[in-house]
N, C-alpha and C positions, 0 to 999 in steps of 0.2 A: 763311231759309236757302235758298240755291240752290247746286246743284252742277252742274258741267259747263259753266259759262259761260266762266270763265278761271281761271288758277291763283290769282290774288289773291282772287277771290271764293270759290273752293273753300277756301282757307286760312282765311278769315274765317268761312265757314259751318261748317267743322269745329270751330273754336274755340267758336262758339255752340252747336253740336250737343253737343260734349263737356261744356260747362258745364251745359246742360239735363240731359244724361244723368247727371251726377254729383250732381244734386239729391238730398239725403237722403230726401225724401218718396218720390221715384220708386224709388230703390235699395232702400228698406225694403220696398217692395211687390214689386219685380222679383226681387231676389236670392233670396228664399226659394222662388220659383217655378222657379228655374233648376235644371237637373240638375247633378250633380257634373261630368259631362263638359263642360257649357257653362261652368261656373265655371272649370275648368282650361283650357279652350280660350281663354277671355277673358284670363286671367292670362298664359298662354303667348304670346298674340299681342301684348299690350301690352308685356310684358317683352322680346320679340324686337325690337319697334320701338325701345324705349329703348336696347337693347344695340347696335342698328345705328346709332343717330344721336346718342348721348350718350357723352362720355368718362366715365371712372370718377368724376372729380371732379364733373362736371355731374350725374351720377346721384345722388351723395351729397348735393350741395347742393340741387339743384332738386326731386328726387323725395323723398328722405329728410329734407330740411330740416336736414341737418347743416351746421355752419359751420366745420369744420376740414378740413385737407388730408388726402387719402388717397392712398396710392401705388398 
């Protein structure tokens, strides 16, 4: 993972970073150590990013895994 070289490398590095971060073994250790404020901060940040860049349908399909249309 390398950041700051160029946009394409940053994008691929972020994918790899988030894949490693979402590993159940890591999260099972990390999350119980987080404060309530850190948990809420992370949820708020990720939710804001999705809200800024995904349509409602994309959110329901890609994040929630639903396969039907939403208005």
